[in-house]
N, C-alpha and C positions, 0 to 999 in steps of 0.2 A: 505494501499500498504507499511505500515512500515517495511514489511519483506521483499519486493521484491525490496530492494535498495542496491546499493553496491559501496563498497570503491576503488577508482581507485590510483596508484602510480601518479596522475598526479595533484595530491589535492595543492602541493607547488606552483605550478603557477596562483594561483587566490586566493584572499583574504576571507575569510568569511563574510558573510554580514548578520545580523539578522533580521530574515522574520517574526516572530511570537514569542508571551511570553505569557506564560501563568500559575497560580499557582507554581511558579519560576522555570517554566519548559521551557528551551530557546530552539528557533528552528534556525538554520542557514543554509542557503545555500552561494554556489558556482557555477561558472560556470567550464564546466567538454569539454575540447578541442575536439573538431571534434562528439559533443553530443549537442540536445536541451534538454537533461535533465541535469538538476541541479544536484550536487551532495549535501546532507543534511546530517547536523550535528545537534542531538539533545543533550541536558545536562539537569539535574538535581540534588538532591538533595533527597533520597532514606529515611525513618527510618525501616532501613532493615540492618543486616549486609551481609557482601560479600557473605559468607555462604547460606545466606538466598534468596539471589539473585540468585548465580549458581543453586541452588537447583530449583527455580521455572523455570528459561531457560533452565533445564533437562528434566524437567517435559511436557511433551510432550502433556498428556491430558488436560490439565490446559489451554493451549495458546487459545482458542477459547471464554475462559472467561476474557481477556485481551488483547490480538493480535486485534488492528484495524482492521475491515474489514475481519477479519478470518472464512470462511464457516467450514472447518474440518482441523483436524489436528492429523495424526497419525505417530505411532513409526513404520520404517519398521527394524531398527537394530541396538541394542545398543551393542557396539564394546568394551565399558568399562563403569565405570563409570564416566570417564569423555569427553566420546565419541559417537556420537551416528547419524543416518541419519533417516530422518523424512519427512513426505511426508503433502506440507499444500495447499489447494487450498484457494482462496482468492474470494470475492463476489464483486462485481462489478454492478452497477444500469445500468439497459437497457439502450441503446439496447449493451451495451459492455461486448464482453466474459468474463468470468471469467479467472484467471489465475492462474495457479499452479505451482509447484517447488518441488525441494528435495533438504534438508538441511541436510549438512554432519558441524556438529556441534563439535566443539573440545574448551573441558578449557585449557588455558592455565596458568601455575604456575610458578613462578621463587622463588628459595630459597632463592634469593638475595633481592627480592621484594615483597610487599605486594601486590602488583596490579595484580589486575587477568584480563586476557584477554580471551574474547571469538569468536572465529570466526568461521563464519556462512555462507560459501560458498554455492552458489546453485550448485550443478553438474549436467549434462546430463548422461540419459542413464539406470540410475538405476531401474525405473517406464515404463511401455507404456503411449506414450500420447493418451489423450481420446479426440474425437470428442465435438468439441463444447468449449473444455478450451486450452485457450492457454499458453505453455508449455516456463517458464520464468529457460534459462539453463545455464546462466553464469552471476551471480550475486554474493556479497561478502555483510555480514552488520556484524558487529564488534560493540561488547561491550567491554568498559573497565571502568571497575569496580577500584574505588580510596575510600580505606577504611577511614572513619572519627572517630573521638571520639564520644562516648554516641550509639554505636550501628550503625551507620549510614553509608551510603558509597556514593560516588559521580559515578555519570552516566556517559559515555559519548556514544553515539549512533552514527554511523558515517553508511552511507548507501548512495546509487546510482542505478537507474536501467535503463535499456532499457525493457519497459513490452512488447515489441515486437507486432505485430496486427497493428490494428489500433485506436492509442489512441491518440489525440493531445498533443503534448508536454507541451502546457500548464494546462490540465486537470492531467496529470500529476505530474506536478510541484506543484500545488493546494493539490491534496489528499498530498503529501508529507510534505508540510507545515503544515497541520491538523492533520496527522495520527501520528506522535508522541506525542501530546500534548493529543488527548487520548489516546493512547498507556501507555504513563507513568500515568496518572490519574487512568487509570485499575488497571495499576501494582501495584501501592501504596495500592491499596485497597484491591487486592488479598494477597498480602502480610502482611497488619494490619489483616486481616481475619486469617490468617496463625499462624500470633503472637498470636492472641486471643486464639485459639484452642489448641497450645499448652501450655499455660498459664495455660489454664482451664485442661487439661489433666493432669499438675502435682498436 
């Protein structure tokens, strides 16, 4: 469920409360007005540079290896080196229907700041809705990358979603607490593998 959640402009109206922590990964939640689904935020420090993390986020084919519960992920359109559209299907346990969504991902850099933001809203109408899969049409997930010394990066990932269909809110919130930890653990492993491969090629 990690990539099925969205940032809202109501975050300032509630305080973040830590709900999980493991391996240096901290997960926070806070209530969203008029929704039973909580907003979530995950933070951690990765042993990788900002450009390495951006490259991984842009590598759609690699998503199945590190994004929790991802069944498939395919590129729809590459607009530029920093903007693309891709389709993801997320596996949920029986008897729940899988969810899918199309993401419009953009890497945002500023000449006045080393911080990099990746906006990734779900957008409707790009691909047909499939029978037996519930379409998520309106969600956002946001990555904010803060470079640190010694080729490390502090990551803030903020997310929230209404997954549609018939899933109890407590089930969604439970997945949302666990998924960021597994996702960041997998992400660190993939980044480490890529760094070793690059070093070996040299």
